[in-house]
Structure formats: C-alpha cells, structure tokens
C-alpha positions in Angstrom: 0.1 25.6 -24.3 0.3 27.5 -21.2 -2.9 28.3 -19.1 -4.0 29.7 -15.9 -6.2 27.6 -13.2 -7.1 31.3 -11.8 -6.6 34.2 -14.2 -9.0 36.3 -12.2 -6.1 37.0 -9.7 -4.2 39.1 -12.0 -7.1 41.4 -11.4 -5.1 42.4 -8.7 -2.4 44.3 -10.6 -3.3 47.6 -9.6 -3.6 47.0 -5.7 -0.8 48.6 -4.8 -1.2 51.9 -7.0 -4.6 52.1 -4.9 -3.5 51.9 -1.9 -0.4 54.3 -2.3 -3.0 56.5 -3.7 -6.1 56.5 -1.2 -4.4 55.3 1.9 -3.1 58.4 4.2 0.9 58.7 3.3 3.6 57.8 6.1 4.8 60.7 8.4 8.2 61.9 7.5 11.0 60.5 10.0 12.4 63.2 12.5 15.8 64.1 11.7 18.6 65.0 14.1 18.5 68.8 15.3 22.2 69.2 14.6 23.9 67.7 11.6 27.7 67.2 10.9 28.2 68.5 7.3 30.7 66.1 5.5 32.7 67.1 2.6 30.5 64.6 0.0 27.3 66.6 0.7 28.7 69.5 -0.9 29.6 67.2 -4.4 25.5 66.8 -5.8 22.2 67.1 -5.2 21.1 65.6 -2.2 17.3 65.2 -3.2 18.5 64.3 -6.8 20.4 61.1 -5.5 17.5 60.4 -2.8 14.7 60.4 -5.5 16.8 58.0 -8.2 17.7 55.9 -5.3 14.0 55.7 -4.4 12.8 54.9 -7.9 14.6 51.8 -8.7 13.5 49.6 -6.0 9.8 50.7 -6.5 10.4 49.2 -10.1 11.5 46.0 -8.3 8.7 45.9 -5.9 6.5 45.9 -8.9 7.9 43.5 -10.5 8.0 41.4 -7.6 4.0 41.9 -6.9 3.2 40.8 -10.8 5.4 37.7 -10.5 3.6 36.9 -7.0 0.2 37.6 -8.5 1.3 35.0 -11.7 2.3 32.3 -9.6 -0.9 32.6 -7.4 -2.7 32.3 -10.6 -1.4 28.6 -11.0 0.3 28.6 -14.6 0.3 25.1 -16.1 1.3 23.7 -19.2 -0.5 21.4 -21.0 0.2 18.8 -23.3 -1.9 17.6 -26.5 -5.2 15.8 -25.3 -4.3 11.6 -25.4 -7.3 9.6 -25.9 -7.7 7.0 -23.0 -8.7 3.7 -24.4 -11.6 2.1 -21.3 -13.5 -0.8 -22.5 -15.3 -1.1 -19.3 -14.1 -4.5 -19.0 -13.3 -6.3 -15.6 -11.0 -9.1 -16.7 -9.8 -11.9 -14.1 -7.4 -14.8 -14.7 -7.1 -17.7 -12.3 -4.3 -19.9 -12.9 -3.6 -23.6 -11.8 -0.6 -24.0 -9.9 -1.1 -27.2 -8.5 1.9 -29.8 -8.6 0.6 -31.4 -11.7 1.7 -27.8 -13.8 5.1 -29.0 -13.8 4.5 -31.6 -16.3 7.0 -31.1 -19.3 4.4 -31.5 -22.2 4.3 -28.2 -23.9 6.9 -26.7 -26.5 8.4 -23.3 -26.7 10.4 -23.3 -29.8 12.0 -26.3 -29.2 12.7 -27.0 -25.8 10.1 -28.9 -23.8 8.9 -26.7 -21.0 6.1 -27.5 -18.0 2.4 -26.3 -18.4 3.0 -23.4 -16.2 5.8 -22.0 -18.0 3.7 -22.1 -21.5 0.8 -20.4 -19.6 3.1 -17.7 -18.3 4.4 -17.3 -22.2 1.1 -16.7 -24.2 -0.8 -15.4 -21.4 1.7 -12.7 -20.6 1.4 -11.8 -23.9 -2.4 -11.9 -24.0 -2.3 -9.4 -20.9 -0.3 -6.9 -22.8 -2.7 -6.9 -25.7 -5.6 -5.8 -23.3 -5.2 -2.4 -23.5 -8.1 -0.7 -21.7 -9.6 -3.7 -19.5 -9.0 -3.7 -15.7 -6.9 -6.8 -15.1 -6.7 -8.9 -12.1 -4.9 -12.5 -11.0 -5.8 -15.6 -9.1 -3.5 -18.0 -8.2 -4.8 -21.6 -6.9 -3.4 -25.1 -5.9 -5.0 -26.4 -2.4 -6.2 -22.8 -1.6 -7.3 -20.1 -3.9 -5.9 -16.4 -3.1 -6.0 -12.9 -4.9 -2.2 -12.7 -6.3 -3.2 -9.1 -7.8 -6.0 -6.9 -7.8 -7.5 -5.4 -10.4 -5.7 -3.1 -12.1 -5.2 -1.1 -15.3 -1.5 -1.6 -14.9 -0.6 -4.8 -17.4 3.1 -4.7 -17.0 2.8 -5.5 -13.1 0.2 -8.2 -13.6 2.5 -10.1 -16.4 5.4 -9.6 -14.0 3.7 -10.8 -11.2 2.4 -14.0 -13.4 5.6 -14.8 -14.5 7.0 -14.6 -10.5 4.2 -17.6 -9.7 5.7 -21.1 -9.3 4.3 -24.5 -8.8 3.4 -24.8 -5.4 3.3 -21.5 -3.8 -0.3 -22.0 -2.7 -0.2 -25.4 -1.5 1.0 -27.8 1.3 -0.2 -30.8 -0.9 -0.9 -31.5 -4.4 -4.6 -30.5 -4.7 -6.7 -28.3 -7.1 -9.7 -25.9 -5.8 -11.7 -24.9 -8.9 -14.3 -24.1 -7.0 -12.8 -21.8 -4.5 -11.1 -19.8 -7.1 -14.4 -19.2 -9.2 -15.6 -18.0 -5.6 -12.9 -15.3 -4.9 -13.5 -14.1 -8.5 -16.9 -13.5 -7.5 -16.1 -11.8 -4.6 -13.5 -9.8 -6.0 -15.9 -8.9 -9.1 -19.6 -8.5 -7.7 -19.4 -4.8 -6.7 -18.0 -3.6 -10.5 -21.5 -2.9 -11.3 -21.2 -1.2 -14.7 -18.4 -3.4 -15.9 -18.5 -6.5 -18.2 -16.8 -9.1 -15.8 -14.9 -12.3 -17.2 -13.2 -14.9 -15.5 -10.8 -17.0 -17.6 -9.9 -20.4 -15.8 -6.9 -22.6 -16.9 -6.3 -25.5 -15.2 -5.2 -29.4 -15.5 -7.0 -31.0 -13.2 -10.3 -31.8 -11.4 -11.7 -30.0 -8.4 -10.2 -32.1 -5.4 -9.8 -29.4 -2.5 -11.6 -26.4 -1.2 -15.2 -25.7 0.1 -17.0 -24.7 -2.7 -18.2 -27.0 -5.6 -17.3 -26.3 -8.9 -21.1 -26.0 -10.4 -22.6 -24.4 -7.7 -19.5 -22.1 -8.3 -20.9 -21.3 -11.8 -24.1 -20.9 -10.9 -23.5 -17.9 -8.7 -21.4 -16.4 -11.1 -24.0 -16.5 -13.7 -26.4 -14.9 -10.9 -23.4 -12.2 -10.5 -23.0 -11.9 -14.4 -19.8 -13.4 -14.4 -19.1 -15.2 -17.6 -16.3 -17.7 -17.2 -14.4 -19.3 -20.1 -12.4 -22.3 -18.9 -9.4 -24.2 -20.4 -8.2 -27.4 -20.2 -4.4 -27.6 -20.1 -2.5 -30.7 -21.1 -1.3 -33.2 -24.1 -3.5 -36.2 -24.7 -0.2 -38.5 -25.2 3.7 -37.9 -24.6 6.5 -40.7 -25.5 7.7 -41.8 -22.2 11.4 -43.9 -22.8 12.7 -46.4 -20.4 14.8 -49.4 -20.1 11.9 -51.5 -21.4 11.3 -49.1 -24.6 9.2 -46.3 -25.5 5.5 -46.4 -25.0 2.9 -43.7 -24.8 1.5 -42.0 -21.8 -1.7 -39.8 -21.7 -0.8 -36.8 -19.0 -3.9 -35.9 -19.1 -5.8 -38.1 -17.2 -6.9 -36.0 -14.3 -8.4 -33.6 -16.3 -12.0 -33.3 -15.5 -13.2 -31.8 -19.1 -17.0 -32.6 -18.4 -16.9 -30.4 -15.4 -15.1 -27.4 -16.9 -17.3 -27.7 -19.7 -20.4 -27.4 -17.5 -19.0 -24.2 -15.6 -18.5 -22.6 -18.8 -21.8 -23.3 -20.2 -23.6 -22.6 -16.6 -21.9 -19.5 -16.8 -22.9 -18.1 -20.4 -19.1 -18.9 -21.5 -17.0 -21.4 -23.4 -14.5 -24.4 -22.9 -11.3 -24.8 -24.4 -9.0 -27.1 -24.9 -5.5 -26.4 -25.3 -3.0 -29.8 -25.9 -0.1 -27.6 -27.2 1.6 -24.1 -27.1 -0.2 -23.3 -30.8 -3.5 -24.3 -29.3 -3.0 -22.2 -26.2 -2.1 -19.3 -28.5 -5.2 -19.6 -30.4 -7.3 -19.8 -27.8 -6.0 -16.6 -26.3 -6.6 -15.2 -30.1 -10.0 -16.1 -29.8 -10.3 -14.3 -26.3 -9.0 -11.3 -27.8 -12.3 -11.2 -29.9 -14.3 -10.3 -27.0 -16.3 -7.2 -27.9 -15.7 -4.5 -25.1 -18.1 -2.9 -23.4 -19.0 0.4 -25.7 -18.1 3.7 -23.3 -17.6 7.3 -24.1 -14.0 8.2 -25.3 -12.2 9.8 -22.1 -9.3 12.3 -23.1 -6.5 12.9 -21.1 -4.2 16.0 -21.1 -0.7 15.8 -19.7 0.2 18.6 -17.3 2.7 20.3 -15.2 2.8 23.3 -12.7 4.7 26.4 -13.4 4.2 28.3 -10.5 7.7 27.7 -9.1 9.2 29.7 -11.5 7.4 33.2 -11.3 7.3 32.4 -7.5 10.9 32.2 -7.4 11.3 35.5 -9.8 9.3 37.3 -6.9 11.2 36.0 -3.9 14.3 37.4 -5.6 13.1 40.4 -6.5 11.7 41.2 -2.9 15.3 40.2 -1.5 17.0 42.7 -3.9 14.3 45.5 -2.4 15.2 44.4 1.0 18.7 44.4 0.3 18.4 48.0 -1.2 16.4 49.5 1.6 19.1 48.4 4.1 21.5 50.2 2.1 19.5 53.4 1.3 18.9 53.2 5.1 
C-alpha cells in the first residue's frame, strides 16, 4: 500500500498556471536593428518553429513540477500491520561465573560438561522463548557487573551469555550473591510499570561483596522485585583414583537455606537443579510466569519513496534547461 504523508501539498499543482495568469508578462527581448538573412530562414515559418520549440519545454516543466510536489508529499510504502508481543516484563538473569562453576557434573547428550556450559545451553534456549520480555544479564563472582542491559534483543543476550567464561569477574574464587541482587535492584527500580523478575543461578554461598543476601532480598521486596533462585550442582558424583572409586558430593558449598530465604523474602521460589534435565524443567516452569497484560501494539513496516519522483523531477528539469539553452 502506498500513501502520502502530506497529501495537501498536491493542492499546489495549479500554482504555476495562476502565476502565469496573474503576474505581468515579461517584456520581449529587443532584437538587433540589422538582421542578416540566411537561406534557412526562407524554408519554413519562423513563428511556427518557435511555437513548437517552446511548447514541449512547458510540458516537461509541468511534469517536473508535479513530480516535485509528489516528492514533497512524502510517498511511503506501508506493509501489513504486524502485532508486537509486549508483555511488560523486565527479566534479569544473574549467573554465577566463580571458579566452582567449572565442576563437570552435568551431561549434555552423552558428554560431561561443566555447570556454566550447561547453563549456557539451557538458559540460552529459555532466553529465545521469552518473546516480548526485556532481558538483561548480570555475571557475578568476586564482583557483580552488568553484562547486558535490559533489551528486547534476545539474540544479543543469548550470544553474550555464550561468551561468558569462568573467572571473568574475579581475581580469587569467591561469590557475591548479595551484590548481584543489589545490582539487579539498581537496574530495575526505575521500571515503574513493568513486572520485575530476577533469576539467580549459583552453586555456592555468599563469600564476597558488601551487601548481605538477605538484606538484598528485603530491598528487592521493597522494590517489588521477585527473585527466583536456582541451586546448581549434583548431589554426588563418582570419582575414580588409584585407590578405587568413591562417591563425592560436589555441592557441599551450596547454601540452599540462604537461597530459599532469598526467594521467600522476595515472593519468589527456590529450585534445585542437580542435572541438565532438572534445569530444563525449572526453566519450563519459569516459562509459565504470567506476563503483565497490556494493549496489543502493532507495527507497520514502511519505506520512503520520495527519491523516485524527486529523481524524475530533476531529470525533467535538466531536459528543460538543456532545451532552453539550445533554443537560445
């Protein structure tokens, strides 16, 4: 569909005729007193030649004027209306990238991988399903920092999560859960009309940072930020050595009591992910979060077309100018 942004400009089409009618005519140029005749002057009627030569530039000039008005009216091509899914939810992911996340107690397919790699796979798929949410990403270890600010660009969030690596935030293997929550509060507190959610994934306890996790959870509740905490790590794995095989619990450092208290204080929920399958089920449960209802928004793709009539107007004006020089 083609439409005009300023169609009223087409009302100026008869302006040149009005000016020609109401403005005084230009005085004819004086010719030389002595004119030397040429043989060609006797072959045809000079008045007829002049009349025919002057008529076609007027038609070209009229077409150029109409094309110029059409370009000024801003013709646009409008596509079909596309519905935009806007849930009104601001969802921040906080991912632990401390040294303990390199423990290889998860399976992807038949391959054993570390905890962060499993999170990248499962959380990446979760991110791509969250159409309509604004997503952000916080990485925390010894320090917490904003890796991706809130955005509708899910692909960018997924890509930058995939580029995260263990130890990116730390000089020593510590975990600052409280500071990660505090950073999420800071980034989400100005979003007054949105439903705010923080999903925090960790395999340890708070051992660094300036803000205590429970105090941070209380601040989150005051700012209506709901926190879902996920404890990562298997309960036990088999370790083979020269002395045989023994069972080891790689999640001894996981502070489930604190993570449960954080979730309960903020109105969220605590989940336990001992393997990839449980982690996937957790994210499927998180997918059931009801978005904030908002009016549907529609977007119509549009493309400017003014350059086509403008180019034609310039070409016609160039022909008129060239013809005037030839006639002169």
